[in-house]
C-alpha positions as CSV (number, residue, x, y, z in Angstrom):
1,M,96.2,172.7,150.5
2,S,94.3,171.6,147.5
3,L,97.4,172.3,145.3
4,L,99.4,170.0,147.6
5,A,96.8,167.3,147.4
6,A,96.7,167.6,143.6
7,T,100.4,166.9,143.4
8,I,100.4,164.0,145.8
9,V,97.3,162.2,144.7
10,D,96.9,160.7,141.2
11,W,93.1,161.2,140.9
12,G,92.9,159.2,137.7
13,S,94.4,156.1,139.2
14,L,92.2,156.6,142.3
15,L,89.1,156.7,140.2
16,D,90.2,153.6,138.4
17,V,90.7,151.7,141.7
18,A,87.3,152.9,142.9
19,I,85.5,151.7,139.7
20,V,87.3,148.3,139.7
21,S,86.6,147.8,143.4
22,A,82.9,148.5,142.9
23,V,82.6,146.2,139.9
24,V,84.5,143.3,141.5
25,G,82.6,143.8,144.8
26,L,79.2,143.6,143.0
27,A,80.4,140.5,141.0
28,I,81.5,138.8,144.3
29,A,78.2,139.6,145.9
30,L,76.2,138.3,142.9
31,T,78.2,135.1,142.8
32,L,77.7,134.5,146.5
33,G,74.0,135.3,146.2
34,V,73.6,132.7,143.4
35,G,75.4,130.2,145.6
36,V,73.1,130.8,148.6
37,A,70.0,130.8,146.5
38,S,71.0,127.5,144.8
39,S,71.8,126.0,148.2
40,L,68.4,126.9,149.5
41,R,66.7,125.5,146.4
42,A,68.7,122.3,146.6
43,Q,67.2,121.6,150.1
44,E,63.7,121.4,148.5
45,R,64.6,119.0,145.7
46,E,65.9,115.5,145.3
47,G,67.9,113.6,142.8
48,V,69.8,115.1,139.8
49,S,68.4,118.6,140.2
50,A,69.5,118.8,143.8
51,L,73.0,117.6,142.7
52,A,73.2,120.2,140.0
53,L,72.1,123.0,142.5
54,N,74.7,121.8,145.0
55,A,77.4,121.9,142.2
56,V,76.4,125.5,141.5
57,T,76.8,126.2,145.3
58,V,80.2,124.7,145.4
59,T,81.3,126.5,142.2
60,S,80.1,129.8,143.7
61,V,82.0,129.2,146.9
62,V,85.2,128.3,145.0
63,L,84.9,131.4,142.8
64,V,84.5,133.7,145.8
65,G,87.5,131.9,147.5
66,I,89.6,132.5,144.4
67,A,88.6,136.2,144.4
68,V,89.5,136.6,148.0
69,L,92.9,134.9,147.4
70,A,93.5,137.1,144.4
71,G,92.7,140.2,146.4
72,L,95.1,139.1,149.1
73,H,97.8,138.5,146.5
74,F,97.4,142.0,145.1
75,L,97.5,143.5,148.5
76,A,100.7,141.6,149.4
77,D,102.3,142.4,146.1
78,K,101.9,146.2,146.4
């Protein structure tokens, strides 16, 4: 059975996909975490600093949205 699995599965490509998925997943989680933290800090501040923190939040949400759309594009393309 293992000989059959070795001929069907390209283990090198599977490892590449696992590594890329882990790295991208961590990057998305970090980006979303920065967005949530900046949103919470913006609630405590006023003026220009609150505006800057809200800009960081919006940027984080946009980046995560782009990542989701890119992932859907890659899924639909394959």
